[in-house]
C-alpha positions in Angstrom: -17.7 154.3 -76.6 -17.2 151.6 -74.0 -14.3 152.2 -71.6 -13.9 148.8 -70.1 -13.4 145.2 -71.3 -16.9 144.4 -70.2 -18.4 147.3 -72.2 -16.5 146.3 -75.3 -17.4 142.7 -74.9 -21.1 143.5 -74.4 -21.2 145.7 -77.5 -19.6 143.1 -79.7 -21.6 140.2 -78.2 -24.9 142.0 -78.8 -23.9 143.0 -82.3 -23.0 139.4 -83.0 -26.4 138.2 -81.8 -28.2 140.9 -83.8 -26.3 140.0 -87.0 -27.2 136.4 -86.4 -30.8 137.3 -86.3 -30.5 139.4 -89.4 -28.8 136.5 -91.2 -31.6 134.1 -90.2 -34.2 136.6 -91.4 -32.3 137.0 -94.7 -32.2 133.3 -95.1 -36.0 133.1 -94.6 -36.3 135.7 -97.4 -33.9 133.8 -99.6 -35.5 130.4 -99.3 -39.1 131.5 -98.7 -39.4 134.3 -101.2 -36.5 133.7 -103.6 -34.7 136.9 -102.7 -31.0 136.1 -102.2 -29.6 139.6 -101.9 -30.3 139.8 -98.2 -28.1 136.7 -97.5 -25.3 138.3 -99.5 -25.4 141.5 -97.5 -26.2 140.0 -94.1 -23.7 137.1 -94.6 -20.9 139.7 -95.1 -22.1 141.8 -92.1 -22.4 138.7 -89.9 -18.9 137.5 -91.0 -17.4 140.8 -90.0 -19.1 141.0 -86.6 -18.3 137.3 -86.0 -14.6 138.0 -86.6 -14.8 141.0 -84.3 -16.3 138.8 -81.6 -13.5 136.2 -81.9 -10.8 138.9 -81.9 -12.4 140.6 -78.9 -12.4 137.3 -77.0 -8.8 136.6 -77.9 -7.8 140.2 -76.8 -9.6 140.4 -73.5 -9.1 136.9 -72.1 -5.5 137.5 -71.2 -5.8 140.8 -69.2 -8.9 139.5 -67.5 -7.0 136.3 -66.8 -9.7 133.9 -67.9 -9.0 130.2 -67.7 -8.6 128.5 -71.1 -12.0 126.8 -70.6 -13.8 130.1 -70.3 -12.1 131.3 -73.5 -13.2 128.1 -75.3 -16.8 128.6 -74.0 -16.8 132.2 -75.2 -15.6 131.1 -78.6 -18.2 128.3 -78.8 -20.9 130.7 -77.8 -20.4 132.6 -81.1 -21.8 129.6 -83.1 -25.4 129.2 -81.9 -27.7 132.2 -82.4 -27.9 134.5 -79.4 -25.4 132.4 -77.3 -22.9 135.3 -77.2 -25.4 137.3 -75.2 -26.0 134.3 -72.9 -22.2 134.0 -72.4 -21.9 137.7 -71.7 -24.5 137.5 -69.0 -23.1 134.3 -67.5 -19.6 135.8 -67.4 -20.9 139.0 -65.8 -22.7 137.1 -63.1 -19.5 135.3 -62.3 -17.5 138.6 -62.2 -15.2 137.5 -65.1 -14.9 141.0 -66.5 -12.9 142.5 -63.7 -9.1 142.7 -64.0 -7.2 140.6 -61.5 -4.1 141.8 -59.8 -1.2 139.4 -60.2 2.5 139.4 -60.5 2.4 136.6 -63.0 2.6 137.6 -66.7 -0.5 137.4 -68.8 -0.9 134.8 -71.6 0.1 137.3 -74.3 3.0 138.4 -72.1 4.3 134.8 -72.1 3.8 134.6 -75.8 5.8 137.8 -76.3 8.6 136.5 -74.1 8.8 133.2 -76.0 8.9 135.0 -79.3 11.7 137.3 -78.1 13.7 134.3 -76.9 13.3 132.6 -80.2 14.8 135.5 -82.1 
């Protein structure tokens, strides 16, 4: 099991890319050979992994202190096939997977504070 944010993100990004490829292959079988079962199965699997990728992005962007633009780029990378792997490599080259020390609260820390104040 991964022990870092980078490890978890890499695992989910590669899984998302592989499920994309599986879905594309299943679509070729559906429209080329008339076998729709593959799309039913791979569509469900890809939807699950896609959701895991989005949740992973939303969870790790705050402790890693990503700028909002980086988060948007990570989320947009989930749409084209294999772009999640491209984003993971791009972010790794720019050292975006290391935690930054800061006295300022994280994004989710600010959200928690606002919700407490509203109650």
